[in-house]
N, C-alpha and C positions, 0 to 999 in steps of 0.2 A: 348412408346418412347425408343429405344435402343442407342441413341448417347451417348457414354461415352469415351470421349478421355483419354488416358492415357498419360499425360505430361513427366513422366519419361522415356518413349521410345524413344522421339525425342524432343529435345531442340527447333527445328524449328516449328512454328505453320502452318497448312494448312487448308484452307476452301474448302471445296467441293463445287462446283457451278453445279447446275442442272437445265436446262429448259426442260419443257416436255408437253406432251399432249397424252392421251389416250394410255398410255404405262403399263396398270395395268398387262399385260402379262408377262413383263420382268423388270419392274423397281425394284422388291423386290431384284432379285439377283445383281443388281447393288449397291442397298444400302446396301445390306449385306456385300458386299465387302468392304465397306468403314467405316460402322459403327465400332464405337470403336477405329478405326485408326485415321480418320480426328479429327481436333479439333472442327470442325462445319460443317455442312451440309445446305447449302441452296438450297432451291427448289423454282423455279417459274413455275406454272402451267398455260396453257392459256386456261381452260375450258373444262377439261376432264370430261366425262361421263360415264367412265367406272370403277370408284373406284380407279384410280391413287392417287388421293389427299389423300384418306383414308389410302392407303399403304404408302405413303411418310410420314404422320404423325405418323406412327408407329416408324419412325426412328430419326425424328426431329421435334422440334415445330418451325422451322424458314421455313414454307411454306406458300407461298403467291398465291392466283389465281389473274391472270390479263388477260387484252386483249393481243393480238397478235400483236405487232409493227414491225415484222420481226426479224430475227435471231440476227443480229449485237445489235439492240436496246434491244433486249430481255436480251441478255447476259450482257449488259453494265448494265440494271436494277438489274440483280442478283449480278454483280460485285459490285455496290454501296452498297449492304449489306453484303459484307464480310468484315471480321475485322481481319484476320490472316495475316501473313506476306507473305506467299505463297499461290496461289490459283491453285486449280486443277478443270478445266472445263472438266466434265465428261457427256456422254449422258447415257440415259437409257438403250440402247443396247451395253453398255460396262460394264467390270467389272474388278476389279483388283486384279489380284492374290496375294499370300503371298510373294513370291519371288520377285514381282514389289514393294510392300511396303516395302520390308526389303532394296531393291536397293535405293530406294527412301530416305529411312530414312539415309542411309550411306551417300549418295551424299550430302544431305542437311545440314548434320551436320559435314560434313569433315571440318577440319580445313583448313583455306586459300581458300574455296571455293570461285568462282568469277562468276560463270554463273547466268544469268537472267531467262533461261528458261531450261527445261528439256523437250527432245524430246522422245517420247514413241513409240517404233515399235509398229505397230499395227498388231495383228493376227486377221485377219478377216476371218469369216467362211462363206462360198458357199456352200449351199446344201450338209451341214455335215461335210465338211471339210476345213480345213486353206488352204487360198491362199498363195503360198510362194514367188510368185513373182508379180509385175506389181503395179498400182497405190495404190492400198489397201493394201500394205504392207509398206508404206512410213512410217517414225517415223513422229509423230504428236506432235506439240507444245502444250500438253495439261496442263503443269503444270509450273507457272511463277511467278515472283514477283509481288505483287499486287500494290505497289506504283507507281503512274504516268502512270499506264497500263490502256488502253481502248481498246474496239474491234471498228473497223471500222463498221459503222452502215449500212453493206450491206444487202440485202435481204435474200442472202445465202452464203454460203462459206466464212464467215465473217473472219478476220484476225486481229492480234495484232499489236496495235501501242504503242511502248514502248520506254521509254527515253534511252535504251542501250540494244542491242541484243548480249548476250553472251550465245551460246547454249552448252548443253552437252547432248549427245545420250545415253541412257540408254541401256542395254542388255535383261533385262526381258521385256516381251510384254504386252500389254493390249489388253485382249480378247475383240472382236468385233463380235457381232450377227446383223448386220445390217437389215438383211431381213427374212421375216416370210415366204414367198413363192415366185414363180416366178411372180406372179401377182405383189407383192410388190415391188420386185425387178424393175419392168417396171415402175409401178406407181411413185415410189421414184425418179427414174433418171428422169422422164419426168416433174414430179413436179419441180424438182431443174433446168431443163434445160429451163423451161419457166420463173422461177425466175430470172434467169442469163440473158435470152433474156430480160426482163423487166429493169433489171439493165444496160444492154449494151444500150438499147434504149434511156433511161434517160440520158446516157452520149454522145448521138449523133452517136453512132455507128451504122452502116447499114449492110446488108449482102444480098445476093441472093441464090438461090437455087443450081446453080451450086456450088458455094462454099460450102454450106452445105453438099452437096454429096461428095465433094472433102474432107471434115473434117471428113466424116464417113470412108473413106477409110484411111486417114493419122492416125488419132486416134485408127483405128482397129490394123493397122500395128505397131504402136508406142507399144501399150500394148501387142499386141500377139509376134512380133518378137524382138522389141530392148529392150523391159522391161521384156522378159523372160516368157511370159504367156504361150507359148506353152509347157513348162515344167510342167505345172499344169494340162495338159491332157485335158479332155472334160471340165472341170469346167474352166479352163484358155482361152478355145476357146470361150465358152459362155460369160466370162465376156469381152473379148475383143470385142466381137459383141455388147454386151450392152453398153459398152463405146464409140464404134463407134455409135451406135444409139443415145446415150447421145449428142454427138458433133453434129449431124445432127439435132436433134431436137431443140438443142439450137440456131443455126443459122437459122433453117426454122421459128421457132417462132418469131426470131427478124425481119424476111422478112416480116413475116406474119403482124406485129405490123405495119410496114411501109405502106402495100398495102391495107390493110383493114380498114377503118375508124371505122367500127363497132367494131372490136377485139380491136382497140385502145382505143374506148370510155368503152369498158368494165373494163379497169384498173382503 
């Protein structure tokens, strides 16, 4: 175990929160990037079979193996175990650079600081190079005051519920290696699309296939033209297509839940 926080470098305490499953190929780089900097590292694993838990236990003794209740509920479980003033919710496919650590320390210890969340620019790598434009470059609210904060218990894309929102956007970026391969790109987006469809269905929302097709077009154009994806060349074009597919799958899956009783029963 190598988690050894140095309280002399930063007066404000930070808990790192990480939920994971089968991330043995990349969780170590993530944990290395916060070990010795965070005051504690909290890891909740939902049944890894690839050695993820063994790797995590080399960096912290605060590792629990649980079932899988959904993204929001699992993050809340981990959040309940955090004890620091601030919580940094990180994923196994992300890692923190020295420049980002220094900027976080400076902002959190600055006199008169009034923010409740820090938003970190994403540097998302896509087939070997970072995307410079579009959805996957938006700053993420990863670091927040713990007191009174919870996650909405959504199946995916869970967001924070806080007593007060006051954001500060950092300059240094959080490295993000979301996809292992082209197949993984497609599988991950399809998985999230189907989870979002279930979430919408549970809220009484419905869709049809013409609308799903329309969303493919509008989301592609938004990513590629309005958000500047074309400036990322072939990678930007492919990502715009993937996000168009993601939108289509989301609403096609929602349509399928309504019209196919067998599909609905599988939930």
